[in-house]
C-alpha positions as a Markdown table, in Angstrom:
| # | Residue | x | y | z |
|---|---|---|---|---|
| 1 | Met | 96.7 | 98.1 | 90.3 |
| 2 | Ser | 96.8 | 95.4 | 87.5 |
| 3 | Pro | 97.9 | 95.7 | 83.9 |
| 4 | Ala | 95.4 | 96.4 | 81.2 |
| 5 | Pro | 94.6 | 93.8 | 78.6 |
| 6 | Phe | 97.0 | 93.8 | 75.7 |
| 7 | Thr | 95.3 | 96.2 | 73.3 |
| 8 | Ser | 96.6 | 98.3 | 70.4 |
| 9 | Arg | 97.3 | 101.1 | 72.9 |
| 10 | Asn | 99.5 | 98.7 | 75.0 |
| 11 | Ala | 101.2 | 97.6 | 71.8 |
| 12 | Arg | 102.1 | 101.2 | 71.0 |
| 13 | Asn | 103.5 | 101.7 | 74.5 |
| 14 | Leu | 105.5 | 98.5 | 74.3 |
| 15 | Ala | 106.9 | 99.5 | 70.9 |
| 16 | Gly | 108.0 | 102.8 | 72.4 |
| 17 | Met | 109.7 | 101.0 | 75.2 |
| 18 | Val | 111.4 | 98.6 | 72.9 |
| 19 | Ala | 112.6 | 101.5 | 70.8 |
| 20 | Thr | 114.4 | 102.9 | 73.9 |
| 21 | Leu | 116.1 | 99.7 | 74.9 |
| 22 | Pro | 119.5 | 100.8 | 73.6 |
| 23 | Trp | 119.4 | 103.9 | 75.7 |
| 24 | Pro | 122.3 | 103.3 | 78.1 |
| 25 | Pro | 120.4 | 103.2 | 81.5 |
| 26 | Asn | 117.8 | 100.9 | 80.0 |
| 27 | Ala | 120.5 | 98.6 | 78.5 |
| 28 | Val | 122.3 | 98.5 | 81.8 |
| 29 | Val | 119.1 | 97.4 | 83.6 |
| 30 | Leu | 118.4 | 94.7 | 81.1 |
| 31 | Ala | 122.0 | 93.4 | 81.3 |
| 32 | Arg | 121.9 | 93.4 | 85.1 |
| 33 | Asn | 118.7 | 91.4 | 85.1 |
| 34 | Ala | 120.2 | 88.9 | 82.7 |
| 35 | Val | 123.3 | 88.4 | 84.8 |
| 36 | Ser | 121.2 | 88.1 | 88.0 |
| 37 | Leu | 119.2 | 85.2 | 86.5 |
| 38 | Arg | 122.5 | 83.3 | 86.2 |
| 39 | Arg | 123.3 | 83.6 | 89.9 |
| 40 | Glu | 121.9 | 81.4 | 92.6 |
| 41 | Arg | 119.7 | 83.4 | 95.0 |
| 42 | Pro | 121.7 | 86.6 | 95.2 |
| 43 | Trp | 118.9 | 88.2 | 97.2 |
| 44 | Thr | 119.3 | 85.9 | 100.3 |
| 45 | Gly | 119.8 | 88.1 | 103.3 |
| 46 | Phe | 120.1 | 91.2 | 101.1 |
| 47 | Ala | 118.0 | 93.7 | 103.1 |
| 48 | Gly | 119.4 | 92.6 | 106.5 |
| 49 | Arg | 117.7 | 93.4 | 109.7 |
| 50 | Asp | 119.5 | 96.7 | 110.7 |
| 51 | Pro | 117.0 | 99.5 | 111.1 |
| 52 | Ala | 119.4 | 102.1 | 109.8 |
| 53 | Arg | 119.9 | 100.1 | 106.6 |
| 54 | Leu | 116.1 | 99.5 | 106.2 |
| 55 | Thr | 115.5 | 103.2 | 106.7 |
| 56 | Glu | 118.0 | 104.0 | 103.9 |
| 57 | Leu | 116.2 | 101.7 | 101.6 |
| 58 | Ala | 112.9 | 103.4 | 102.4 |
| 59 | Glu | 114.4 | 106.9 | 102.0 |
| 60 | Ala | 115.5 | 106.0 | 98.5 |
| 61 | Gly | 111.9 | 105.1 | 97.6 |
| 62 | Leu | 110.6 | 108.3 | 99.2 |
| 63 | Arg | 113.1 | 110.3 | 97.1 |
| 64 | Trp | 111.8 | 108.5 | 94.0 |
| 65 | Phe | 108.2 | 109.5 | 94.9 |
| 66 | Ala | 109.4 | 113.1 | 95.3 |
| 67 | Arg | 111.1 | 113.0 | 91.9 |
| 68 | Ser | 108.0 | 111.5 | 90.3 |
| 69 | Gln | 105.7 | 114.2 | 91.8 |
| 70 | Asp | 108.1 | 116.9 | 90.6 |
| 71 | Ala | 108.3 | 115.4 | 87.1 |
| 72 | Val | 104.5 | 115.2 | 86.9 |
| 73 | Gly | 104.2 | 118.7 | 88.0 |
| 74 | Ser | 100.5 | 118.8 | 88.8 |
| 75 | Gly | 100.6 | 117.3 | 92.3 |
| 76 | Gly | 100.1 | 113.7 | 91.6 |
| 77 | Val | 102.6 | 110.8 | 91.3 |
| 78 | Gly | 103.2 | 109.0 | 88.0 |
| 79 | Asp | 105.1 | 106.0 | 86.8 |
| 80 | Phe | 108.4 | 105.7 | 85.0 |
| 81 | Arg | 108.5 | 103.7 | 81.8 |
| 82 | Phe | 111.6 | 103.0 | 79.8 |
| 83 | Gln | 110.7 | 105.9 | 77.5 |
| 84 | Gly | 109.9 | 108.4 | 80.2 |
| 85 | Trp | 107.4 | 109.6 | 82.9 |
| 86 | Thr | 103.7 | 109.2 | 82.7 |
| 87 | Pro | 101.2 | 111.8 | 83.9 |
| 88 | Gly | 99.8 | 111.6 | 87.5 |
| 89 | Tyr | 97.9 | 108.5 | 88.4 |
| 90 | Pro | 94.8 | 109.4 | 90.6 |
| 91 | Glu | 94.2 | 105.9 | 91.9 |
| 92 | Val | 97.8 | 105.2 | 93.0 |
| 93 | Thr | 98.4 | 108.7 | 94.3 |
| 94 | Gly | 95.4 | 108.2 | 96.5 |
| 95 | Tyr | 96.9 | 105.3 | 98.4 |
| 96 | Ile | 100.4 | 106.7 | 98.3 |
| 97 | Ile | 99.1 | 109.5 | 100.6 |
| 98 | Pro | 98.9 | 107.4 | 103.7 |
| 99 | Thr | 102.3 | 105.9 | 103.0 |
| 100 | Met | 103.9 | 109.3 | 102.8 |
| 101 | Leu | 102.2 | 110.5 | 106.0 |
| 102 | Asp | 103.3 | 107.3 | 107.8 |
| 103 | Trp | 106.9 | 107.9 | 106.9 |
| 104 | Ala | 106.6 | 111.6 | 107.5 |
| 105 | Ala | 105.6 | 110.8 | 111.1 |
| 106 | Arg | 108.3 | 108.1 | 111.5 |
| 107 | Leu | 111.1 | 110.3 | 110.1 |
| 108 | Ser | 109.8 | 113.7 | 111.5 |
| 109 | Arg | 109.8 | 115.0 | 107.9 |
| 110 | Asp | 107.5 | 118.0 | 107.3 |
| 111 | Asp | 108.5 | 117.9 | 103.6 |
| 112 | Leu | 106.9 | 114.5 | 103.2 |
| 113 | Arg | 103.8 | 115.6 | 104.9 |
| 114 | Gly | 103.6 | 118.7 | 102.7 |
| 115 | Arg | 103.9 | 116.5 | 99.6 |
| 116 | Ala | 101.1 | 114.2 | 100.8 |
| 117 | Ile | 98.7 | 117.1 | 101.4 |
| 118 | Arg | 99.6 | 118.4 | 98.0 |
| 119 | Met | 98.6 | 115.0 | 96.5 |
| 120 | Ala | 95.3 | 115.2 | 98.4 |
| 121 | Glu | 94.6 | 118.7 | 97.1 |
| 122 | Trp | 95.3 | 117.5 | 93.6 |
| 123 | Glu | 92.9 | 114.7 | 94.0 |
| 124 | Leu | 90.1 | 117.1 | 95.0 |
| 125 | Gly | 90.9 | 119.2 | 92.0 |
| 126 | Ile | 90.4 | 116.4 | 89.5 |
| 127 | Gln | 87.3 | 114.7 | 91.2 |
| 128 | Gln | 84.6 | 114.2 | 88.6 |
| 129 | Pro | 81.1 | 115.9 | 89.1 |
| 130 | Asp | 79.6 | 112.5 | 90.1 |
| 131 | Gly | 82.2 | 112.0 | 92.8 |
| 132 | Gly | 84.2 | 109.3 | 91.1 |
| 133 | Phe | 87.8 | 109.4 | 89.9 |
| 134 | Glu | 89.0 | 108.5 | 86.4 |
| 135 | Ser | 90.9 | 105.4 | 85.7 |
| 136 | Trp | 94.5 | 105.3 | 84.5 |
| 137 | Tyr | 96.3 | 108.6 | 84.1 |
| 138 | Glu | 95.2 | 112.2 | 84.5 |
| 139 | Gly | 93.8 | 113.8 | 81.4 |
| 140 | Glu | 93.0 | 110.7 | 79.4 |
| 141 | Gly | 89.3 | 111.3 | 79.7 |
| 142 | Arg | 88.4 | 107.9 | 81.0 |
| 143 | Pro | 85.3 | 107.2 | 83.1 |
| 144 | Pro | 85.4 | 106.8 | 86.8 |
| 145 | Val | 86.1 | 103.3 | 88.2 |
| 146 | Val | 85.1 | 101.8 | 91.5 |
| 147 | Phe | 88.5 | 100.4 | 92.5 |
| 148 | Asn | 90.4 | 103.5 | 91.5 |
| 149 | Thr | 87.9 | 105.7 | 93.4 |
| 150 | Gly | 88.2 | 103.6 | 96.5 |
| 151 | Gln | 92.0 | 104.1 | 96.6 |
| 152 | Val | 91.5 | 107.9 | 96.5 |
| 153 | Ile | 89.1 | 107.6 | 99.4 |
| 154 | Arg | 92.0 | 106.2 | 101.4 |
| 155 | Gly | 94.1 | 109.2 | 100.7 |
| 156 | Leu | 91.3 | 111.7 | 101.4 |
| 157 | Val | 90.2 | 110.1 | 104.7 |
| 158 | Arg | 93.8 | 110.2 | 105.9 |
| 159 | Ala | 94.3 | 113.8 | 104.8 |
| 160 | Ala | 91.2 | 114.8 | 106.7 |
| 161 | Ala | 92.5 | 113.1 | 109.8 |
| 162 | Glu | 95.9 | 114.7 | 109.4 |
| 163 | Thr | 94.7 | 118.2 | 108.8 |
| 164 | Gly | 91.3 | 118.4 | 110.3 |
| 165 | Glu | 90.0 | 119.9 | 107.1 |
| 166 | Glu | 86.5 | 119.0 | 106.3 |
| 167 | Arg | 86.9 | 119.5 | 102.5 |
| 168 | Phe | 88.9 | 116.2 | 102.3 |
| 169 | Leu | 86.2 | 114.2 | 104.1 |
| 170 | Asp | 83.6 | 115.9 | 102.0 |
| 171 | Gly | 85.4 | 114.7 | 98.9 |
| 172 | Ala | 85.7 | 111.2 | 100.3 |
| 173 | Arg | 81.9 | 111.1 | 101.0 |
| 174 | Arg | 81.1 | 112.2 | 97.5 |
| 175 | Ala | 83.4 | 109.4 | 96.2 |
| 176 | Gly | 81.8 | 106.9 | 98.6 |
| 177 | Asp | 78.3 | 107.8 | 97.5 |
| 178 | Trp | 79.3 | 107.3 | 93.9 |
| 179 | Ile | 80.7 | 103.8 | 94.7 |
| 180 | Ile | 77.7 | 102.6 | 96.7 |
| 181 | Ser | 75.2 | 103.9 | 94.1 |
| 182 | Gly | 76.3 | 101.2 | 91.7 |
| 183 | Gln | 76.6 | 98.2 | 94.0 |
| 184 | Glu | 74.8 | 95.1 | 92.9 |
| 185 | Pro | 72.3 | 93.2 | 95.2 |
| 186 | Asp | 74.8 | 90.5 | 95.9 |
| 187 | Gly | 77.4 | 93.1 | 97.1 |
| 188 | Ser | 79.6 | 93.0 | 94.0 |
| 189 | Phe | 80.3 | 95.7 | 91.4 |
| 190 | Ser | 80.2 | 95.4 | 87.6 |
| 191 | Lys | 78.8 | 98.7 | 86.4 |
| 192 | Gly | 81.5 | 101.4 | 86.9 |
| 193 | Asn | 84.2 | 98.7 | 87.0 |
| 194 | Tyr | 87.1 | 98.3 | 84.7 |
| 195 | Leu | 85.8 | 96.3 | 81.6 |
| 196 | Asp | 82.5 | 96.0 | 83.5 |
| 197 | Met | 84.0 | 92.9 | 85.2 |
| 198 | Thr | 82.8 | 91.5 | 88.6 |
| 199 | Arg | 85.9 | 90.9 | 90.7 |
| 200 | Val | 86.7 | 90.0 | 94.3 |
| 201 | Tyr | 89.6 | 92.3 | 94.8 |
| 202 | Asp | 87.2 | 95.2 | 95.0 |
| 203 | Val | 87.3 | 94.5 | 98.7 |
| 204 | Tyr | 90.5 | 96.5 | 98.8 |
| 205 | Ala | 88.4 | 99.5 | 97.6 |
| 206 | Thr | 85.5 | 98.8 | 99.9 |
| 207 | Ala | 87.9 | 98.5 | 102.8 |
| 208 | Ala | 88.3 | 102.3 | 102.2 |
| 209 | Leu | 84.5 | 102.6 | 102.6 |
| 210 | Ala | 84.9 | 100.9 | 106.0 |
| 211 | Gln | 87.5 | 103.6 | 106.8 |
| 212 | Leu | 85.1 | 106.3 | 105.6 |
| 213 | Ala | 82.3 | 104.8 | 107.8 |
| 214 | Lys | 84.6 | 105.2 | 110.9 |
| 215 | Ala | 85.6 | 108.7 | 109.9 |
| 216 | Ser | 82.1 | 110.0 | 109.0 |
| 217 | Gly | 79.9 | 108.0 | 111.3 |
| 218 | Asp | 77.8 | 107.0 | 108.2 |
| 219 | Asp | 76.9 | 103.3 | 108.5 |
| 220 | Arg | 75.9 | 103.1 | 104.8 |
| 221 | Tyr | 79.5 | 102.8 | 103.9 |
| 222 | Ala | 80.1 | 100.0 | 106.4 |
| 223 | Arg | 77.1 | 98.1 | 105.1 |
| 224 | Ala | 78.4 | 98.4 | 101.6 |
| 225 | Ala | 81.8 | 97.2 | 102.6 |
| 226 | Leu | 80.5 | 94.2 | 104.5 |
| 227 | Ala | 78.2 | 93.2 | 101.6 |
| 228 | Asn | 81.2 | 93.3 | 99.2 |
| 229 | Ala | 83.3 | 91.3 | 101.6 |
| 230 | Glu | 80.7 | 88.6 | 101.9 |
| 231 | Phe | 80.5 | 88.4 | 98.1 |
| 232 | Ala | 84.3 | 88.0 | 98.0 |
| 233 | Val | 84.3 | 85.2 | 100.6 |
| 234 | Ser | 81.6 | 83.4 | 98.5 |
| 235 | Gln | 84.2 | 83.1 | 95.7 |
| 236 | Gln | 87.0 | 81.7 | 98.0 |
| 237 | Leu | 88.0 | 78.0 | 97.8 |
| 238 | Pro | 88.6 | 76.0 | 100.9 |
| 239 | Asn | 92.4 | 76.3 | 100.2 |
| 240 | Gly | 92.3 | 80.1 | 100.2 |
| 241 | Trp | 92.4 | 80.7 | 96.5 |
| 242 | Phe | 89.9 | 83.1 | 94.9 |
| 243 | Asp | 87.9 | 82.9 | 91.7 |
| 244 | Leu | 87.1 | 86.2 | 89.9 |
| 245 | Cys | 90.4 | 87.6 | 91.2 |
| 246 | Asp | 92.1 | 89.1 | 88.2 |
| 247 | Asn | 91.8 | 92.2 | 86.2 |
| 248 | Val | 91.0 | 90.6 | 82.9 |
| 249 | Pro | 88.8 | 87.5 | 82.1 |
| 250 | Glu | 91.7 | 85.4 | 80.8 |
| 251 | Gly | 93.6 | 86.0 | 84.0 |
| 252 | Asn | 91.0 | 84.6 | 86.4 |
| 253 | Ala | 92.3 | 81.0 | 86.1 |
| 254 | Thr | 95.7 | 82.1 | 87.4 |
| 255 | Pro | 95.4 | 85.4 | 89.3 |
| 256 | Ser | 98.5 | 87.4 | 90.2 |
| 257 | Thr | 99.9 | 87.7 | 93.7 |
| 258 | His | 99.0 | 91.4 | 93.4 |
| 259 | Thr | 95.3 | 90.8 | 93.1 |
| 260 | Leu | 95.3 | 87.9 | 95.5 |
| 261 | Gly | 97.1 | 90.3 | 97.9 |
| 262 | Tyr | 94.5 | 93.0 | 97.4 |
| 263 | Thr | 91.7 | 90.6 | 98.2 |
| 264 | Ala | 93.3 | 89.1 | 101.3 |
| 265 | Asp | 94.2 | 92.6 | 102.6 |
| 266 | Gly | 90.8 | 94.0 | 101.9 |
| 267 | Leu | 89.1 | 91.2 | 103.9 |
| 268 | Leu | 91.6 | 91.5 | 106.7 |
| 269 | Glu | 91.0 | 95.3 | 106.9 |
| 270 | Ile | 87.2 | 95.2 | 106.7 |
| 271 | Gly | 87.1 | 92.3 | 109.2 |
| 272 | Thr | 89.3 | 94.3 | 111.6 |
| 273 | Leu | 87.5 | 97.6 | 111.2 |
| 274 | Leu | 84.0 | 96.2 | 111.4 |
| 275 | Asp | 84.8 | 93.5 | 114.0 |
| 276 | Glu | 83.9 | 90.6 | 111.7 |
| 277 | Pro | 86.3 | 87.7 | 112.7 |
| 278 | Glu | 85.2 | 85.4 | 109.8 |
| 279 | Leu | 86.5 | 88.0 | 107.3 |
| 280 | Val | 89.8 | 88.3 | 109.1 |
| 281 | Ala | 90.1 | 84.5 | 109.0 |
| 282 | Ala | 89.3 | 84.5 | 105.3 |
| 283 | Gly | 92.1 | 87.0 | 104.6 |
| 284 | Glu | 94.5 | 85.0 | 106.8 |
| 285 | Leu | 93.7 | 81.8 | 105.0 |
| 286 | Thr | 94.9 | 83.3 | 101.7 |
| 287 | Ala | 98.0 | 84.9 | 103.2 |
| 288 | Arg | 99.1 | 81.6 | 104.9 |
| 289 | Ala | 98.5 | 79.7 | 101.6 |
| 290 | Leu | 100.7 | 82.2 | 99.8 |
| 291 | Leu | 103.4 | 81.9 | 102.5 |
| 292 | Asp | 103.6 | 78.2 | 101.8 |
| 293 | Gln | 104.6 | 79.1 | 98.2 |
| 294 | Val | 107.5 | 81.4 | 99.1 |
| 295 | Glu | 110.7 | 79.8 | 98.0 |
| 296 | Pro | 114.0 | 79.8 | 100.0 |
| 297 | Gly | 115.5 | 83.3 | 100.0 |
| 298 | Gly | 112.1 | 85.0 | 99.5 |
| 299 | Arg | 111.2 | 84.4 | 95.8 |
| 300 | Leu | 107.5 | 84.1 | 95.2 |
| 301 | Pro | 106.2 | 83.2 | 91.7 |
| 302 | Gly | 103.8 | 85.8 | 90.3 |
| 303 | Arg | 100.7 | 83.8 | 89.5 |
| 304 | Phe | 99.0 | 80.7 | 90.8 |
| 305 | Asp | 96.2 | 78.4 | 89.7 |
| 306 | Arg | 93.5 | 77.1 | 91.9 |
| 307 | Asn | 95.7 | 74.3 | 93.3 |
| 308 | Trp | 98.4 | 76.8 | 94.2 |
| 309 | Ser | 100.6 | 75.5 | 91.5 |
| 310 | Pro | 102.9 | 78.3 | 90.1 |
| 311 | Ala | 101.6 | 79.7 | 86.7 |
| 312 | Ala | 104.4 | 82.2 | 86.0 |
| 313 | Glu | 108.2 | 82.2 | 86.1 |
| 314 | Tyr | 108.4 | 85.9 | 86.8 |
| 315 | Val | 107.9 | 87.5 | 90.2 |
| 316 | Val | 105.2 | 90.3 | 90.6 |
| 317 | Leu | 107.2 | 92.5 | 93.0 |
| 318 | Thr | 104.1 | 94.4 | 94.3 |
| 319 | Gly | 102.5 | 91.1 | 95.2 |
| 320 | Ser | 105.6 | 90.0 | 97.2 |
| 321 | Ser | 105.5 | 93.1 | 99.3 |
| 322 | Gln | 101.7 | 92.9 | 99.7 |
| 323 | Leu | 102.2 | 89.4 | 101.2 |
| 324 | Gly | 105.0 | 90.7 | 103.4 |
| 325 | Ile | 102.5 | 93.3 | 104.7 |
| 326 | Leu | 99.9 | 90.7 | 105.4 |
| 327 | Leu | 102.2 | 88.5 | 107.2 |
| 328 | Ala | 103.5 | 91.4 | 109.4 |
| 329 | Leu | 99.9 | 92.5 | 110.2 |
| 330 | Ile | 98.9 | 89.0 | 111.2 |
| 331 | His | 102.0 | 88.6 | 113.2 |
| 332 | Thr | 101.1 | 91.6 | 115.3 |
| 333 | Arg | 98.2 | 89.6 | 116.6 |
| 334 | Thr | 99.6 | 86.0 | 116.7 |
| 335 | Ala | 103.3 | 86.5 | 117.2 |
| 336 | Glu | 104.0 | 83.5 | 115.0 |
| 337 | Ala | 107.7 | 83.3 | 114.1 |
| 338 | Asp | 107.2 | 81.8 | 110.7 |
| 339 | Leu | 105.0 | 84.7 | 109.6 |
| 340 | Ile | 107.5 | 87.4 | 110.4 |
| 341 | Glu | 110.4 | 85.3 | 109.0 |
| 342 | Gly | 108.4 | 85.0 | 105.8 |
| 343 | Ala | 107.9 | 88.7 | 105.7 |
| 344 | Trp | 111.7 | 89.3 | 106.2 |
| 345 | Ala | 112.6 | 86.8 | 103.4 |
| 346 | Leu | 110.2 | 88.5 | 101.0 |
| 347 | Leu | 111.8 | 91.9 | 101.8 |
| 348 | Asp | 115.2 | 90.5 | 101.1 |
| 349 | Phe | 114.1 | 89.6 | 97.6 |
| 350 | Val | 112.3 | 92.9 | 96.9 |
| 351 | Ala | 115.1 | 95.0 | 98.3 |
| 352 | Tyr | 117.5 | 93.2 | 96.0 |
| 353 | Cys | 115.4 | 94.1 | 93.0 |
| 354 | Gln | 115.3 | 97.7 | 94.1 |
| 355 | His | 119.1 | 97.7 | 94.1 |
| 356 | Leu | 119.3 | 95.8 | 90.8 |
| 357 | Asn | 117.2 | 98.2 | 88.9 |
| 358 | Ser | 118.3 | 101.5 | 90.4 |
| 359 | Val | 120.2 | 102.8 | 87.4 |
| 360 | Gly | 120.0 | 106.5 | 86.8 |
| 361 | Ser | 118.1 | 109.2 | 88.7 |
| 362 | Asn | 114.7 | 108.4 | 87.2 |
| 363 | Arg | 114.9 | 104.8 | 88.5 |
| 364 | Arg | 116.9 | 105.1 | 91.7 |
| 365 | Gly | 114.9 | 103.9 | 94.6 |
| 366 | Ala | 112.0 | 102.5 | 92.7 |
| 367 | Leu | 110.8 | 99.0 | 91.9 |
| 368 | Thr | 110.0 | 97.5 | 88.5 |
| 369 | Gly | 106.8 | 95.6 | 88.0 |
| 370 | Ser | 108.4 | 92.3 | 87.5 |
| 371 | Tyr | 111.6 | 90.4 | 88.2 |
| 372 | Pro | 113.1 | 90.0 | 85.7 |
| 373 | Val | 112.2 | 93.4 | 84.4 |
| 374 | Trp | 110.8 | 92.0 | 81.1 |
| 375 | Gly | 108.3 | 89.7 | 83.0 |
| 376 | Arg | 104.8 | 90.0 | 81.7 |
| 377 | Tyr | 103.5 | 92.0 | 84.7 |
| 378 | Val | 103.9 | 95.7 | 83.5 |
| 379 | Pro | 107.2 | 95.0 | 81.7 |
| 380 | Leu | 110.0 | 97.5 | 81.4 |
| 381 | Lys | 108.2 | 99.8 | 83.8 |
| 382 | Tyr | 108.6 | 101.3 | 87.3 |
| 383 | Pro | 105.0 | 101.4 | 88.6 |
| 384 | Ser | 104.5 | 103.8 | 91.5 |
| 385 | Trp | 102.3 | 101.3 | 93.3 |
| 386 | Ala | 105.2 | 98.8 | 93.6 |
| 387 | Thr | 107.2 | 101.3 | 95.6 |
| 388 | Lys | 104.2 | 102.2 | 97.7 |
| 389 | Phe | 103.7 | 98.7 | 98.9 |
| 390 | Tyr | 107.4 | 98.2 | 99.4 |
| 391 | Leu | 107.6 | 101.2 | 101.7 |
| 392 | Asp | 104.7 | 99.9 | 103.7 |
| 393 | His | 106.4 | 96.5 | 103.9 |
| 394 | Ile | 109.6 | 98.0 | 105.3 |
| 395 | Arg | 107.7 | 100.2 | 107.8 |
| 396 | Leu | 105.7 | 97.3 | 109.2 |
| 397 | Leu | 108.8 | 95.2 | 109.7 |
| 398 | Leu | 110.5 | 98.1 | 111.5 |
| 399 | Glu | 107.5 | 98.4 | 113.7 |
| 400 | Ala | 107.1 | 94.6 | 114.3 |
| 401 | Asp | 106.9 | 93.7 | 118.0 |
| 402 | Thr | 109.5 | 91.0 | 117.8 |
| 403 | Pro | 111.8 | 91.5 | 114.8 |
| 404 | Ser | 114.1 | 88.7 | 114.0 |
| 405 | Ser | 117.7 | 88.9 | 115.3 |
| 406 | Ala | 119.0 | 86.5 | 112.6 |
């Protein structure tokens, strides 16, 4: 997920957040961030390598998901802003479902499994007649969007595999049919996309189509995923950077690590699922280029220009965990030590930020959008997608074949 352009609606939201800055928990978060900036790399080695400690960090995030689902009340997961909880977020709840099920299996937690299935049932209940899923929050009346719908497919396909219930796969097929009905001849999407923009990080949505192809046996979804991946690769520079890689036109010159991560991950996933090595190589190229930008201790600037020069002082925490995920996935195949060490360093940084901003029950265990918390990527907010990728990051490191003993 990427932030919306700065509209009057965003201005109202920001004004509401600013008005709540004096509220004690918010003031404490701001003060802790300000103090942190004056310290020299306090995150170095923060997470450690002890499985018990890493599991505790993950369980804090899982408890926050449960609190969010309970606060929303309808079955979905929302975000926490400085002024309070949002409604459920269809897109993000969709790809939280596999995360919850992965941790349910790892921890032998039936309660997590039950929450994940409830999320999938909620998604079916709000699916639009054409098969798509609305953008942003439940009840806002927005039209369906390709990227958002793809993320719900991830959850429905996984719920179908978990339960054996055809209704989840049927919902995923309807969503997939809606997506491919609007695909352009070059494999891209514009109609049915946020702001009607053509963007390469849709490959993270069409990777869900590749999953659906495997689950349903319908090659139409695989062909659509492959065509979209080929379009994305056509926008990649030899150094691994991507054009058309941000959520708003003015961001394309300096895309965030979040959207770069989506693009690389989507290519890696499609290439792996459909046995297309050149797509795997394209995703790896971007991941390795980003690894070269990770600073000592695990700090990764949040935006980069086409020469991989940093274009932001703040860190996009979601993007940092996405890179950690990519490095861990590549490491499972190559066993390169620098990849897994980079993933561990990134986790140190993100885990430190989880601790830094866990003030009060509504924030405890979650991640903010940016470090510092007022950075321009979803400022003063705990977006649910940040915690989702963080939990995946932790799990993959716990499951790494050769975790570091440093």
